[in-house]
C-alpha positions in Angstrom: 52.9 42.9 69.6 51.1 42.1 66.0 53.3 40.6 63.4 51.1 42.1 61.2 51.9 45.5 59.7 48.3 47.4 60.2 47.2 50.9 60.8 44.2 52.5 61.4 43.6 55.7 59.2 41.3 58.2 60.9 40.4 61.1 58.4 39.1 64.0 59.4 37.5 67.9 57.7 38.3 69.9 60.2 41.7 71.3 61.8 40.0 71.5 65.1 38.4 68.4 65.3 41.8 66.7 64.5 43.7 68.7 66.6 41.2 67.7 69.8 41.6 63.9 68.5 45.7 64.3 68.6 45.3 65.4 72.2 43.2 63.0 73.0 45.0 60.4 71.6 47.7 61.1 73.2 46.4 60.8 76.5 45.2 57.6 75.9 48.5 56.3 74.9 48.4 55.2 71.2 51.1 56.0 69.7 50.7 58.2 66.4 52.8 57.2 63.0 51.8 59.9 61.1 49.5 63.3 60.4 48.9 64.2 57.2 47.1 67.2 56.6 46.5 69.8 53.4 48.2 72.8 54.9 50.3 73.7 57.8 48.4 73.5 61.2 49.4 75.3 63.9 50.8 73.9 67.1 50.1 70.5 66.2 53.8 69.2 66.3 53.6 70.0 70.1 50.1 68.4 69.8 51.5 65.2 68.8 54.8 65.3 71.4 57.2 66.3 68.4 60.4 67.2 69.4 61.6 71.0 68.6 64.3 71.1 65.2 67.9 71.5 65.7 67.5 72.4 61.9 68.4 76.1 62.7 71.4 74.8 64.5 72.3 73.6 61.7 71.6 76.4 59.2 74.2 78.4 62.2 76.7 76.3 61.2 76.6 76.4 57.3 76.3 80.1 57.5 79.9 79.9 60.0 81.4 76.9 57.0 79.6 80.0 54.3 81.6 83.2 56.1 84.9 80.8 56.5 84.8 79.8 53.3 84.8 83.9 51.8 86.9 84.6 53.9 89.8 81.8 53.0 89.1 83.0 49.1 89.4 86.4 49.4 92.4 85.9 51.5 93.8 84.0 49.2 92.5 85.7 45.9 92.7 89.4 46.5 95.8 89.3 49.3 97.9 86.5 48.7 97.9 85.2 45.4 97.4 88.3 43.1 97.3 91.1 45.1 95.8 94.2 42.6 96.0 98.1 43.2 92.1 98.8 42.3 91.4 102.9 42.5 94.3 103.3 44.2 93.4 100.6 47.5 96.1 98.3 47.5 95.5 95.3 49.0 98.4 94.9 51.4 96.4 92.8 54.3 92.7 91.7 54.7 92.3 93.8 57.5 92.7 97.2 55.4 90.3 95.7 52.8 87.7 94.3 55.0 85.6 96.7 54.9 85.1 95.9 50.8 84.7 92.3 51.0 81.7 92.6 53.8 79.1 92.2 50.8 81.0 88.7 49.5 81.2 87.4 53.3 77.3 88.0 53.7 76.6 87.1 50.5 78.6 83.3 50.7 77.1 82.8 54.1 73.7 83.1 52.7 74.3 81.5 49.7 75.6 78.4 52.0 73.3 78.2 54.3 70.7 78.3 51.8 72.0 75.7 49.5 73.0 73.3 52.6 69.7 73.7 54.2 67.8 72.6 50.9 70.1 69.4 51.1 69.9 68.4 54.7 66.1 69.4 54.4 65.9 66.5 51.4 68.0 63.8 53.5 65.6 64.5 56.6 62.7 63.9 54.7 63.9 61.1 52.8 63.0 62.8 49.4 65.3 61.1 46.8 64.8 62.0 42.8 62.3 59.9 41.2 61.3 58.9 44.9 57.5 57.1 45.2 55.3 59.2 46.7 53.4 57.7 50.9 50.9 60.0 50.6 48.1 57.6 51.7 45.3 59.1 50.5 44.9 61.8 47.8 42.0 63.7 50.0 44.8 64.8 52.0 46.0 66.9 49.4 43.2 68.7 49.3 40.6 69.4 52.0 41.0 66.0 54.6 42.9 65.5 57.5 44.4 61.8 58.1 46.0 60.7 61.4 47.8 57.0 61.1 47.5 55.3 64.1 49.9 51.8 64.6 47.5 48.7 65.9 48.5 45.9 68.0 45.7 44.0 68.4 43.3 46.5 69.4 41.7 47.0 66.4 38.2 46.7 67.8 39.1 49.0 70.3 40.8 51.6 68.1 37.6 52.6 65.1 35.5 52.6 68.4 37.9 55.6 69.9 38.4 57.2 66.7 34.5 57.4 65.8 34.2 59.0 68.9 37.0 61.6 68.6 34.7 63.2 65.9 36.7 61.1 62.1 34.3 61.1 59.5 35.9 57.8 58.2 37.9 55.4 60.2 39.7 52.5 58.2 42.2 49.7 59.0 44.9 48.9 56.9 47.8 46.9 55.6 50.7 49.1 55.8 53.7 47.4 53.3 
């Protein structure tokens, strides 16, 4: 393994050509570091062999947390601590007043799930405030696609391989 931190950037100008190149790259057992695209490419994660996300599980757990907090909060505030007779409906038990609490329970579930998912996404993506951009080529924000491949003392072989996959530009750079 090389001691330098070199990567190859294969740049494509069509998403179908990129998808085909990703499949060929995986079939040739080259390690794809990352792919940068100007828009989401359907099926790219599957073609790259990326495992399905577990964020849905997090969203469910965050929603349950919101529901639990709402239930605890309404019981403590409206039943235990400060019971009130509103419109002739006394607050004797949580069960009797539950129909009135359903909108609050729903809203707290959505609130917790949404806000905690945003925080989880930023932490998982390592997007901190004032973080420097990691985009290797500004053209990937407009109309080009870039595949980044690890180079392990096989630079000439990789350049030749990716030129054959339809890349419009292939370059090897030192990654810092």
